[in-house]
Structure formats: structure tokens, C-alpha cells
C-alpha distance (Angstrom), angle and dihedral (degrees) to the residues before:
residue distance angle dihedral
M1 . . .
N2 3.83 . .
G3 3.75 127.1 .
F4 3.88 93.3 -88.3
D5 3.87 90.5 57.3
I6 3.79 93.4 51.9
V7 3.82 91.6 48.1
V8 3.83 91.1 50.4
V9 3.86 92.2 47.8
I10 3.82 92.1 51.7
A11 3.82 90.7 46.1
V12 3.83 91.2 51.2
I13 3.80 91.4 50.4
L14 3.87 93.7 48.6
C15 3.71 92.2 48.8
A16 3.81 91.5 49.9
R17 3.65 91.2 49.4
L18 3.85 90.6 50.8
G19 3.82 90.9 48.2
I20 3.81 93.1 50.7
R21 3.93 89.4 50.0
L22 3.72 91.3 48.0
V23 3.87 92.4 49.5
A24 3.63 93.8 44.9
G25 3.96 93.6 48.6
Y26 3.85 89.7 47.7
I27 3.76 91.2 50.8
K28 4.03 90.4 47.1
M29 3.92 89.7 47.0
K30 3.85 92.6 49.0
Q31 3.87 90.1 49.0
D32 3.83 91.0 47.2
N33 3.79 91.1 51.2
K34 3.80 92.1 48.2
E35 3.78 89.7 52.2
D36 3.95 92.4 46.9
S37 3.88 90.2 50.0
L38 3.88 89.8 49.7
K39 3.96 89.4 51.8
D40 3.74 90.8 49.0
D41 3.79 93.2 51.7
A42 3.81 92.9 52.6
């Protein structure tokens, strides 16, 4: 592995972590909105 390969591996890992956090946050936000709308209807 040369230096460029190591940089690419690190970049892929960071992007994957960011993507997972974004998806998890989106799902949580969607669930919170659904719960809020259920409370408003009651």
C-alpha cells in the first residue's frame, strides 16, 4: 500500500461513518415528527 491508498481508505471510512450518521439522524427525525403529529391529533 502506498500513501495514496491509505488516504483513500481513510476517506472511504470517514464518508461511510458520515453517511451512517446522516441516515440514522434522518430516521430519528422522521420518527420524532410522526410522534409529534400523533400528539397533535389527540
